[in-house]
C-alpha positions as CSV (number, residue, x, y, z in Angstrom):
1,M,0.0,0.0,0.0
2,K,1.0,3.6,-0.4
3,Q,4.2,4.3,1.6
4,A,3.8,0.9,3.2
5,Q,1.2,2.4,5.6
6,L,-1.4,0.0,7.1
7,W,-4.3,2.4,6.6
8,L,-7.3,0.9,8.2
9,S,-11.0,1.3,7.5
10,S,-13.4,2.1,10.3
11,I,-14.5,-1.6,10.3
12,A,-10.9,-2.7,10.7
13,I,-10.3,-0.2,13.5
14,A,-13.3,-1.5,15.4
15,A,-12.0,-5.0,15.1
16,L,-8.5,-4.0,16.3
17,M,-9.9,-2.2,19.4
18,A,-12.0,-5.1,20.6
19,S,-10.3,-6.8,23.5
20,A,-11.0,-8.4,26.8
21,S,-7.6,-7.5,28.5
22,A,-4.5,-5.4,28.4
23,Q,-1.4,-6.8,26.9
24,V,2.3,-6.3,27.6
25,W,5.4,-6.9,25.5
26,D,8.8,-7.5,27.0
27,E,11.9,-6.9,24.9
28,T,13.6,-10.1,26.1
29,A,10.8,-12.5,27.1
30,N,8.7,-11.8,24.0
31,G,11.1,-10.2,21.6
32,G,13.9,-12.7,22.2
33,G,16.7,-10.2,22.8
34,D,17.9,-6.7,22.3
35,A,15.8,-4.4,20.1
36,G,17.8,-2.5,17.4
37,D,18.1,1.3,17.1
38,L,16.9,1.8,13.5
39,P,13.8,0.8,11.5
40,S,15.8,-1.9,9.8
41,T,16.6,-3.6,13.1
42,A,13.6,-2.6,15.2
43,Q,11.9,-5.2,17.2
44,V,8.4,-5.9,15.7
45,V,5.8,-6.1,18.5
46,A,3.8,-8.9,16.7
47,G,0.7,-10.6,17.9
48,N,-3.0,-10.7,17.8
49,P,-4.1,-7.3,16.5
50,N,-7.4,-7.7,18.4
51,N,-5.5,-7.1,21.6
52,P,-4.4,-3.6,22.6
53,L,-0.7,-3.2,23.5
54,T,-0.5,-1.2,26.7
55,R,3.1,-1.6,27.8
56,I,6.5,-2.3,26.5
57,T,9.2,-3.3,29.1
58,G,12.9,-3.6,28.5
59,R,16.4,-2.8,29.6
60,M,19.3,-0.6,28.5
61,A,22.0,-3.2,29.1
62,T,24.9,-1.1,27.8
63,G,25.6,2.6,28.0
64,G,24.0,4.7,25.2
65,E,21.8,1.9,24.0
66,V,18.7,2.8,22.0
67,D,15.7,0.5,21.6
68,M,13.3,0.8,18.7
69,F,9.9,-1.0,18.3
70,A,7.5,-1.4,15.4
71,I,4.0,-0.8,16.7
72,L,0.5,-0.5,15.2
73,I,-1.2,2.7,16.2
74,C,-4.8,1.7,15.8
75,D,-6.5,4.7,17.5
76,P,-4.4,7.8,16.7
77,A,-7.0,10.2,18.2
78,N,-6.3,8.7,21.7
79,F,-2.6,7.7,21.2
80,Y,0.0,8.5,23.8
81,A,3.3,6.9,25.0
82,H,5.2,7.7,28.2
83,T,7.9,6.3,30.3
84,G,6.0,6.0,33.5
85,S,7.2,6.6,37.1
86,T,10.8,6.9,38.3
87,S,10.6,3.4,39.7
88,E,9.4,1.9,36.4
89,T,12.0,3.7,34.3
90,N,15.1,4.4,36.4
91,Y,16.9,6.9,34.1
92,D,16.3,10.1,32.2
93,T,14.6,9.1,29.0
94,K,13.8,10.4,25.5
95,L,11.0,9.1,23.3
96,V,11.0,9.5,19.5
97,L,8.2,8.5,17.1
98,F,8.7,7.8,13.4
99,D,6.3,7.0,10.6
100,S,6.3,3.7,8.7
101,Q,9.2,4.8,6.6
102,G,11.4,5.9,9.5
103,R,10.7,9.6,9.0
104,P,10.5,11.6,12.2
105,L,7.2,12.8,13.6
106,W,7.6,13.7,17.3
107,M,10.2,13.8,20.1
108,N,10.0,14.5,23.8
109,D,12.8,14.6,26.4
110,D,11.3,15.8,29.7
111,R,7.5,15.5,29.9
112,P,5.5,18.7,30.0
113,S,4.5,19.8,33.5
114,V,1.7,17.7,35.0
115,A,-0.6,20.7,34.8
116,A,0.0,21.0,31.1
117,I,-1.2,17.5,30.3
118,T,-5.0,18.0,30.2
119,S,-5.7,14.2,30.1
120,L,-3.0,12.9,32.4
121,P,-2.6,9.1,32.2
122,P,-3.9,7.4,35.3
123,N,-0.5,6.2,36.6
124,G,1.2,9.6,35.9
125,V,4.5,10.5,34.3
126,G,7.6,10.9,36.4
127,S,10.0,13.8,36.5
128,F,12.6,13.6,33.7
129,R,10.5,10.9,32.0
130,S,9.0,11.4,28.5
131,Y,5.6,11.9,27.0
132,I,4.4,11.9,23.4
133,G,0.7,12.1,22.5
134,G,-2.4,14.3,22.4
135,G,-3.7,15.8,25.6
136,A,-1.0,18.3,26.4
137,S,-1.6,22.0,26.4
138,A,-1.3,23.5,22.8
139,G,1.8,25.6,23.7
140,F,3.9,22.5,24.4
141,Y,3.7,21.3,20.8
142,R,6.6,23.1,19.0
143,S,8.6,23.1,15.9
144,S,12.3,22.3,16.3
145,D,12.9,25.3,14.1
146,A,11.0,27.5,16.6
147,P,11.7,25.9,20.0
148,N,10.9,29.0,22.0
149,T,7.6,29.7,20.3
150,A,4.7,28.2,22.1
151,G,2.3,26.3,19.8
152,S,4.7,26.5,16.8
153,A,3.6,23.0,15.9
154,T,0.2,21.3,15.9
155,W,-0.3,17.8,17.3
156,G,-1.4,15.1,14.9
157,L,-0.5,11.8,13.3
158,P,-0.8,10.7,9.7
159,G,-3.5,8.1,10.6
160,P,-3.8,4.5,11.9
161,G,-0.9,2.3,10.8
162,L,2.6,1.1,11.4
163,Y,5.0,3.4,13.4
164,Y,8.4,3.1,15.0
165,L,8.8,4.2,18.6
166,A,12.3,4.6,20.1
167,I,13.4,5.0,23.7
168,A,16.9,6.4,24.4
169,H,18.8,8.1,27.2
170,W,18.3,11.9,26.9
171,L,21.9,12.4,25.7
172,R,21.3,10.3,22.5
173,N,20.1,12.3,19.5
174,P,18.5,10.9,16.3
175,R,20.2,12.1,13.2
176,V,20.3,12.1,9.4
177,G,24.0,12.1,8.5
178,I,25.5,14.8,10.8
179,Q,22.2,16.7,11.2
180,D,20.2,16.5,14.4
181,I,16.6,15.8,13.5
182,F,15.1,17.6,16.5
183,H,15.9,20.6,18.8
184,E,18.2,19.0,21.4
185,S,18.7,21.7,24.1
186,S,16.6,23.8,26.4
187,P,13.6,24.1,26.6
188,Y,13.4,20.3,27.1
189,E,9.7,20.0,28.0
190,P,8.0,20.6,24.7
191,I,6.9,17.8,22.4
192,Y,8.9,18.7,19.3
193,A,8.1,18.2,15.6
194,P,11.3,17.7,13.5
195,K,13.4,20.4,11.8
196,A,11.9,21.2,8.4
197,A,15.2,20.4,6.6
198,V,15.1,16.8,7.6
199,A,11.4,16.2,8.2
200,N,11.1,14.0,5.1
201,S,14.4,12.1,5.6
202,V,14.8,8.7,7.2
203,I,16.8,8.4,10.5
204,D,20.2,6.7,9.9
205,N,22.2,7.1,13.1
206,W,22.2,8.3,16.7
207,A,24.7,10.8,18.1
208,G,25.8,11.4,21.7
209,S,27.1,9.0,24.4
210,T,26.4,8.0,27.9
211,T,27.4,5.1,30.2
212,T,23.9,5.0,31.8
213,T,22.1,1.7,31.9
214,G,18.7,0.7,33.4
215,T,15.3,-0.7,33.0
216,Y,12.3,1.0,31.4
217,T,8.5,0.8,30.9
218,I,6.7,2.5,28.1
219,H,3.0,2.9,28.7
220,L,0.9,3.1,25.6
221,N,-2.7,4.0,24.6
222,G,-4.3,3.6,21.2
223,V,-1.8,1.0,20.2
224,C,-2.3,-2.6,19.0
225,F,0.0,-5.5,18.2
226,V,1.4,-5.6,14.7
227,P,-0.4,-8.5,12.9
228,E,1.7,-11.6,12.5
229,P,2.4,-12.6,8.8
230,A,-0.8,-14.7,8.4
231,S,-2.9,-12.1,10.0
232,M,-1.3,-9.4,7.9
233,L,-2.3,-11.2,4.7
234,V,-5.9,-11.5,5.9
235,L,-6.0,-7.9,6.9
236,G,-4.4,-6.8,3.6
237,A,-6.9,-8.9,1.6
238,G,-9.8,-7.4,3.6
239,L,-8.6,-3.9,3.0
240,A,-8.1,-4.6,-0.7
241,G,-11.7,-5.8,-0.9
242,L,-12.9,-2.7,0.8
243,I,-10.9,-0.5,-1.5
244,G,-12.2,-2.4,-4.5
245,L,-15.7,-2.1,-3.4
246,R,-15.4,1.6,-2.9
247,R,-13.9,2.0,-6.4
248,R,-16.8,0.0,-7.9
249,K,-19.3,2.3,-6.2
250,K,-17.7,5.4,-7.8
């Protein structure tokens, strides 16, 4: 499909959101080992797409490690990702969201103030932890080209589909070549859109270094498991049928 995006009909979304219980993915127990740091090596969070994915847990075993996960955002209007409390994630984090091609969408280092998140997740977001999603005050969404201008970016996602979510220590910076993709200094609290010069480029490396290690939890909302290959074929066939039906009606 266009740009490899898993665009879903309203019927498919309803099916994806139907579930009896929350689901968790562990980098080691479920993923089998360390997640990579780029789309080509990201750990695919695969499973039953009828189950929502509500948490990803893992560990930074070596200093400077970055973990990236392929996820299915099935309810973009209610999407958020955050790194929880200081006991759940025991180091200063950065979250970065990319589209299905690995092009940058949003980054947050230190979550906006609690008062700025109008729909605070029920378990909260700890100090120096990270938050990406809707529900923050409009002034906290900013362009990396205008970091001191409140509201210089507008929150939004391209639609339901495949995305890449990366967690890193705050000193690690996603790049294209030698160019930082996002604003990487104070103020740290805004949720940043990428610099215009690299907004349509694909991440290819991370800069910065640290010896910090630790464990993390990423809390998620509006996210489902990526369909396993057999399920993907069924979903693709279903969407193709819906597209064909719509074309015949024109």
